[in-house]
C-alpha positions as a printed Julia matrix, in Angstrom:
88×3 Matrix{Float64}:
 -10.37   -7.7   -10.43
 -10.23   -6.46  -13.96
 -10.09   -9.1   -16.67
  -8.36   -6.84  -19.21
  -5.1    -6.49  -17.26
  -1.9    -7.02  -19.18
  -0.11  -10.09  -17.75
  -2.79  -10.79  -15.11
  -2.06  -12.77  -11.98
  -2.39  -16.3   -13.3
  -1.84  -17.81   -9.85
  -4.64  -15.7    -8.35
  -4.85  -13.74   -5.11
  -6.24  -14.56   -1.68
  -6.5   -12.92    1.73
  -3.26  -11.12    2.51
  -2.99   -9.6    -0.99
  -1.73   -6.04   -0.47
  -2.01   -3.85   -3.59
  -2.06   -0.05   -3.76
  -5.32    1.92   -3.83
  -5.84    5.26   -5.6
  -8.7     7.41   -4.37
  -9.57   10.64   -6.21
  -9.58   12.51   -2.89
  -6.07   11.41   -1.86
  -2.89   12.64   -3.56
  -0.92    9.42   -3.06
  -1.29    5.65   -3.28
  -2.46    3.9    -0.11
  -1.32    0.34    0.51
  -3.9    -1.92    2.09
  -4.22   -5.59    2.98
  -7.24   -7.41    1.52
  -9.22   -9.98    3.5
 -11.75  -12.04    1.57
 -14.6   -14.03    3.12
 -13.04  -17.34    2.1
  -9.61  -18.87    1.64
  -9.99  -19.56   -2.09
  -7.81  -18.14   -4.82
  -9.47  -15.4    -6.88
  -8.71  -14.57  -10.49
  -9.12  -11.68  -12.97
 -12.72  -11.17  -14.01
 -14.17  -11.94  -10.57
 -16.17   -9.4    -8.62
 -15.09   -9.6    -4.99
 -16.15   -8.2    -1.66
 -13.18   -7.51    0.58
 -12.31   -5.84    3.83
  -9.25   -3.65    3.38
  -7.0    -2.71    6.29
  -4.9     0.4     5.67
  -1.88    0.8     7.98
  -1.93    4.57    7.3
  -5.74    4.9     7.71
  -5.43    7.54   10.45
  -3.82    9.93    7.94
  -6.57    9.87    5.31
  -9.71    8.49    7.0
 -11.49   11.84    6.74
 -10.98   11.91    2.95
 -12.73    8.59    2.17
 -16.52    8.27    2.21
 -19.04    5.5     1.54
 -19.75    5.49   -2.2
 -16.24    6.59   -3.21
 -14.68    4.68   -6.1
 -11.01    3.76   -6.27
  -8.5     2.0    -8.48
  -6.55   -1.07   -7.36
  -2.95   -1.01   -8.57
   0.25   -2.99   -8.4
   2.67   -0.08   -8.47
   1.52    1.76  -11.63
  -0.33   -1.22  -13.18
  -4.13   -1.03  -12.9
  -5.52   -4.41  -11.8
  -9.03   -3.55  -10.7
 -11.6    -1.12   -9.4
 -13.44   -0.82   -6.13
 -16.22    1.05   -4.39
 -16.44    1.81   -0.67
 -19.58    0.1     0.64
 -18.95    0.47    4.38
 -16.35    1.98    6.7
 -15.74    0.03    9.9
């Protein structure tokens, strides 16, 4: 989660957080639910590993590859960056 976000989430995020994701290879935002390896709250500035479940995965799964980078957004507000490490 980026630490330079305007009005960052001061209450943090935990598993169940569902922001938008913008991949360079996809022409729209994809909503996905984050699952973290613990039940703690996480705050801006932390580097996190998460499993993301995309309800619309079947429509764009062939456009996302290991190594792809993406932006994490809340509507049009950039809140972080990610990199695909593994596709399950």
